[in-house]
N, C-alpha and C positions, 0 to 999 in steps of 0.2 A: 490534524491533517499534516502530512509531510510532503512538501513540494520539492521535487528534484529536477523538474523540467523534462523528465524522461518522456512524458506524453507527446512532446514535440517530435520525437523519433518514431512515432506511431506508424506502423506499416508492417507488411509481410517481408521483413528483412532479418537476417541473423542477429544483428546488434540489438534491435528492439526485442526480439523474441527470446534471446538467450543470455544477454549480458547486462541486464539492468542492475542498478544499485539496489542493495537489499539491507535488511536489518540483521545484525549478528546476535548471537545468543545473549551476550552481555547487555546489549541495547534493549532487547526484549525484556530481560530481567529488570533493568532500570525502569522501563515504562510501567511494569507491573508493580514493583516494590516501592519505588520512590515517587513516581508521578501518578500512580493509581488511575491510569486512563481507563475509560469505559469503552471507547471505540478508537480504532486506528485506521486512517485512510491514507493510501499511498497512490502516487501517479505512475506506478510501475505494475508489471504483471502480477507480482506477488510480494508479500512482505519478506519472504525468504528467497534464497537464491535458486537458480536452476540447478538441478541435481542429476540430470540425465545426460545421455550421449546420443548423438545422431550420426549416421554414416558420413554426412557431408559437413558436419560441424564438430570440430575437435572439442576437447575438454575446456571448460571455463574455470578460471581460478576462483575457488570458492573457499571462504573461511567459515567453518562451522557447519552445522547440519540444518538445512532448510526445514526439515520435518520437526526438528527440535524447537526451532524458532516458533513455528506455528503452534506446537503443543504448549509452549510456555504462555503464549498469548491466549489461545483458546481455552486452556485449562483455567485461566484467570477470569474467564467470562468476557474477554474483550471481543467486541464485534470487529471483524476485519472487512475493510472496504478497499478493494484493489482496482487498479486500472482507471483511476480517476482522470478526468481531463479538465483542462482550463482552470486549474488552481491559480495560475498566474493572473487571471482576471480578478480573482478575489484579492490577491496581494496588491495589485495595481502599482507595481514598482517598489513595494516595501519589502523588508525582510520578513516581517510578520504582521499579522493583522487579526483582530478579533472578529469572529463571524459565528453565526449560529447555523449549524448544518442540520438539515433534515435528510435522512437517508431512508428511503422507502423500498424495501426489498419486494421482489416479485416472488411469491411462494411457488415452489415446484414440489410436487409430491415425491416422497422418498429421495430427497436430494439434500446434500450438505452445503450447497451454495447456489447462487443464481444471480440474475441481473438485479441491479438496484438503481433507482433514480435518485440522484443526490442534488439537493438544492442548498444554496448558501444565502443567508441573509446577513448583510454586512452591518456592523454597528456604526452609528454615526460618529464622525470624527470631532465631536464637540469639545 
């Protein structure tokens, strides 16, 4: 799980909806090749960047291709969990913390994504 604090900006506003921190292609390749992750959770709207334009919102500085980032991760079989909230509660003031995450997706027929309930069980600090 990657915590950026972006969920604290949650709301119907241009910053939250279009300018979130994202993973670049090199980071996606690193997670696949070196870390061999099975799932990736982020507290932003997507693992990749915003790649569109809206009439009232100008272009956003984007490095790399968000579609390419998703392809790298999904082709490696990595489960993507986006728009997580409250990861700061799991961290409890620490930079990192071991926890066991359960992510239970809600299945939608003929869909490639959907809602997911995520639970965290924190390891004791013995």
